[in-house]
C-alpha positions as CSV (number, residue, x, y, z in Angstrom):
1,M,-15.9,-1.9,-1.3
2,N,-13.5,-3.1,-4.1
3,K,-11.7,-6.6,-2.9
4,L,-7.7,-5.9,-2.7
5,M,-5.6,-8.4,-4.3
6,A,-2.1,-8.0,-3.2
7,A,1.3,-9.9,-4.0
8,N,4.2,-9.2,-2.0
9,W,7.5,-10.3,-4.0
10,K,9.8,-10.1,-1.1
11,M,13.3,-10.4,-1.5
12,Y,13.0,-12.2,-5.1
13,K,13.5,-10.5,-8.3
14,T,16.1,-8.2,-10.0
15,Y,14.9,-4.9,-12.1
16,D,14.1,-6.7,-15.4
17,E,12.3,-10.2,-13.9
18,A,10.1,-7.9,-11.8
19,K,9.4,-5.5,-15.2
20,E,8.7,-9.1,-17.1
21,T,6.7,-10.4,-14.4
22,A,4.7,-7.2,-14.3
23,K,4.4,-7.1,-17.9
24,A,2.8,-10.3,-18.2
25,L,0.8,-9.6,-15.3
26,V,-0.7,-7.0,-17.8
27,K,-1.2,-9.0,-20.5
28,L,-3.1,-11.7,-18.2
29,L,-5.3,-9.3,-16.6
30,D,-5.9,-6.9,-19.8
31,G,-9.8,-6.9,-20.0
32,K,-10.5,-9.1,-17.3
33,L,-10.2,-7.6,-14.3
34,P,-13.2,-7.5,-12.6
35,A,-14.5,-3.6,-11.5
36,D,-15.0,-4.8,-8.1
37,R,-11.3,-5.7,-7.7
38,E,-8.1,-3.9,-7.5
39,V,-4.6,-4.9,-7.9
40,L,-1.5,-4.4,-5.7
41,V,2.1,-5.5,-6.0
42,F,4.8,-4.8,-3.4
43,P,7.9,-5.3,-5.4
44,P,11.6,-5.0,-3.7
45,F,12.6,-1.3,-3.6
46,T,15.2,-1.8,-6.6
47,A,12.0,-2.6,-8.9
48,L,9.2,-0.2,-7.5
49,R,10.0,2.5,-10.5
50,G,10.0,-0.5,-13.2
51,V,7.1,-1.9,-12.1
52,A,4.9,1.2,-11.5
53,K,5.9,2.1,-15.1
54,K,4.4,-1.2,-16.2
55,F,1.0,-0.4,-14.3
56,K,0.8,3.6,-15.2
57,D,-1.8,3.6,-17.4
58,E,-3.9,0.3,-16.3
59,K,-7.0,0.8,-14.1
60,G,-7.2,-0.7,-11.1
61,L,-3.4,-1.6,-10.7
62,F,-1.1,-0.1,-8.0
63,V,2.4,-0.5,-6.5
64,G,3.5,-0.3,-3.2
65,G,6.7,-0.3,-0.8
66,Q,7.5,-3.7,1.4
67,D,8.7,-1.0,4.2
68,F,9.9,2.5,5.3
69,W,11.6,4.2,7.8
70,P,9.3,6.7,9.6
71,A,11.5,10.2,9.1
72,R,11.1,12.4,6.2
73,E,14.8,12.2,5.7
74,G,17.9,11.9,8.0
75,A,21.1,9.6,8.5
76,F,19.0,6.1,8.6
77,T,21.8,4.4,6.3
78,G,20.5,1.4,4.3
79,E,16.2,3.3,5.0
80,I,13.8,4.5,2.6
81,S,11.5,7.3,3.1
82,P,8.0,7.5,2.2
83,A,8.2,10.2,-0.1
84,M,11.2,8.2,-1.7
85,L,8.6,5.6,-2.3
86,S,5.9,7.9,-3.6
87,D,8.7,9.1,-6.0
88,L,9.2,5.6,-7.3
89,G,5.6,5.4,-8.1
90,A,3.8,3.5,-5.1
91,T,0.7,4.7,-3.8
92,F,1.1,1.3,-0.9
93,A,3.3,0.3,1.8
94,L,3.3,-2.4,4.3
95,T,3.6,-2.1,7.9
96,G,4.1,-4.9,10.5
97,H,5.1,-7.8,8.1
98,S,5.8,-11.2,10.3
99,E,9.3,-11.0,8.8
100,R,10.0,-7.7,9.2
101,R,8.5,-8.1,13.3
102,H,9.7,-11.6,13.7
103,V,12.9,-12.1,11.3
104,L,13.9,-8.5,11.8
105,G,12.6,-8.1,15.6
106,E,10.4,-4.8,14.7
107,S,8.3,-3.9,18.1
108,D,4.9,-3.2,18.3
109,E,5.3,0.2,18.9
110,L,7.7,1.0,15.7
111,V,5.0,-0.8,13.7
112,G,2.5,1.6,14.8
113,R,5.1,4.5,14.3
114,K,5.5,3.3,11.0
115,T,1.8,3.3,10.2
116,A,0.9,6.9,11.2
117,F,3.7,8.5,9.8
118,G,3.2,6.6,6.3
119,L,-0.4,7.6,6.4
120,D,0.2,11.4,7.2
121,A,3.0,11.4,4.3
122,G,0.1,10.3,1.9
123,L,0.8,6.8,1.0
124,N,-2.1,3.9,1.7
125,V,-0.8,1.4,4.6
126,V,-1.6,-2.3,4.9
127,L,-1.2,-3.5,8.2
128,C,0.0,-7.2,8.8
129,V,-1.2,-8.6,12.3
130,G,-1.0,-12.5,13.0
131,E,0.1,-15.0,15.8
132,K,2.6,-17.7,16.0
133,I,1.8,-21.3,15.9
134,E,2.5,-21.6,20.1
135,E,0.4,-18.4,20.7
136,R,-2.6,-20.3,18.8
137,K,-2.3,-23.2,20.5
138,A,-2.1,-21.6,24.2
139,G,-5.5,-20.0,23.2
140,K,-4.0,-16.3,22.9
141,L,-5.2,-15.5,19.4
142,E,-7.4,-12.8,20.6
143,A,-5.0,-11.2,22.9
144,V,-2.3,-11.2,20.0
145,L,-4.3,-9.4,17.4
146,E,-5.5,-6.9,19.8
147,R,-2.1,-6.2,20.9
148,Q,-0.9,-5.7,17.2
149,T,-3.9,-4.1,16.2
150,V,-4.5,-1.5,18.6
151,A,-0.7,-0.7,18.8
152,G,-0.7,-0.7,15.1
153,L,-3.2,2.0,14.7
154,A,-2.6,4.0,18.1
155,G,-1.4,7.0,16.0
156,V,-3.8,7.0,13.5
157,P,-6.8,9.7,12.9
158,K,-10.1,8.0,14.3
159,D,-11.7,10.1,10.7
160,L,-9.3,8.3,8.2
161,A,-10.6,7.5,5.0
162,P,-11.1,4.0,5.3
163,A,-10.3,2.9,1.7
164,R,-6.3,4.7,3.0
165,L,-6.3,1.5,5.5
166,A,-6.1,-2.1,5.2
167,V,-5.5,-5.0,7.7
168,A,-3.8,-8.3,6.6
169,Y,-4.4,-11.1,8.8
170,E,-1.4,-13.2,8.5
171,P,-1.0,-16.2,10.8
172,V,2.7,-16.7,10.9
173,W,2.5,-20.7,11.0
174,A,0.7,-20.3,7.3
175,I,3.2,-18.3,5.9
176,G,5.3,-19.9,3.1
177,T,4.4,-23.3,4.8
178,G,1.8,-24.6,2.5
179,E,-0.3,-24.9,5.7
180,V,-3.3,-22.5,5.2
181,A,-5.6,-21.5,8.4
182,G,-9.2,-23.1,7.6
183,P,-12.5,-21.4,6.8
184,K,-13.5,-21.5,10.5
185,D,-10.2,-20.0,11.7
186,I,-10.5,-17.1,8.8
187,L,-14.0,-16.0,9.8
188,E,-13.1,-16.1,13.9
189,A,-10.1,-13.7,13.0
190,H,-11.2,-11.6,10.7
191,A,-14.4,-11.3,12.5
192,F,-12.3,-10.0,15.5
193,V,-10.3,-7.6,13.3
194,R,-13.4,-6.0,12.5
195,R,-14.8,-5.3,16.0
196,L,-11.3,-3.8,16.9
197,L,-11.7,-1.8,14.1
198,G,-14.8,-0.9,15.3
199,R,-13.7,-0.3,18.5
200,I,-11.2,2.7,16.9
201,F,-13.1,4.1,14.1
202,G,-16.7,3.4,15.0
203,G,-18.8,3.6,11.8
204,N,-16.0,3.9,9.5
205,A,-14.8,0.4,10.2
206,K,-17.1,-1.5,8.1
207,E,-15.1,-0.1,5.2
208,I,-11.8,-0.7,6.0
209,R,-10.7,-3.8,3.8
210,I,-9.6,-7.0,6.1
211,L,-7.2,-9.0,3.7
212,Y,-5.8,-12.8,4.4
213,G,-2.4,-13.8,3.7
214,G,-0.8,-17.0,4.6
215,S,0.0,-19.9,1.3
216,V,-2.8,-18.6,-0.8
217,K,-2.9,-20.4,-3.8
218,P,-5.1,-20.5,-7.1
219,E,-6.4,-23.9,-5.7
220,N,-8.1,-22.0,-2.5
221,A,-8.5,-18.5,-3.4
222,A,-12.0,-18.3,-4.5
223,E,-12.9,-20.2,-1.2
224,I,-10.8,-17.8,1.0
225,I,-11.9,-14.6,-0.8
226,G,-15.6,-15.4,-0.6
227,L,-15.8,-15.9,3.6
228,D,-17.4,-13.5,5.4
229,N,-15.1,-10.3,6.4
230,V,-12.8,-11.3,3.6
231,D,-11.9,-8.0,1.4
232,G,-9.2,-9.7,-0.2
233,V,-6.0,-11.2,0.0
234,L,-1.6,-10.8,0.5
235,V,0.1,-13.2,-1.6
236,G,3.6,-14.2,-1.3
237,G,5.1,-17.6,-2.9
238,A,2.3,-17.6,-5.5
239,S,2.5,-14.4,-6.6
240,L,5.8,-14.8,-8.1
241,K,4.8,-16.3,-11.3
242,A,2.4,-13.9,-13.2
243,E,0.4,-16.7,-14.3
244,S,-0.1,-18.1,-10.6
245,F,-1.1,-14.7,-9.6
246,A,-3.4,-13.4,-12.3
247,S,-5.2,-16.9,-11.4
248,I,-5.6,-15.9,-7.7
249,V,-6.6,-12.0,-8.6
250,L,-9.8,-13.6,-10.8
251,A,-10.5,-16.7,-8.6
252,G,-14.3,-16.5,-7.9
253,A,-15.1,-13.7,-10.5
């Protein structure tokens, strides 16, 4: 199973800025990307085609959409469809990111609809799950992860090819705060997610990648990526500079 090193650029970078960052990343990784690692970048929609072009001839580099609406087309002002993402060069998409859930109000049910629809439309999907600090302090970690994971995967075929799905554990309290879940916290959460996946997908669960996201930096990436059940990372702020993200991609290799 290849490690998936993913970058979420959120609402940062113009078209030209994104192309330049992608170009610099390609140069920094040229001839250095280990055979067991893949790189995935989620640029803003406006920059998808530009980044995809920079990655086109590069083995192991992929582009994804940060969100989409679960419909082929229609009167959904301001939204984008999986087919539109594919047309721009995306092969992956995010669902359930904490900012979509807690800032923009997406429900577990909507996240599940998006996950199933995106997979059915041919995209690979990274489903994000994670607890808020008050939920962790109240001892609700497993309840939150179970609710979000089960709802998020409710419509996904049980025989789905494992490589088409990843689950990113992102403790909300560690996203963009500088706080990082400790190794014990990560091991506990990822082991629980693995058990949930086993309940849903049976033997295929061991091949579904579980990523960690939450203030991942070059300084801590090697330790995190070396933990059991950590099959990659989803990086926010530290991925906005090519040098920083390249260091994370190569950490511990």
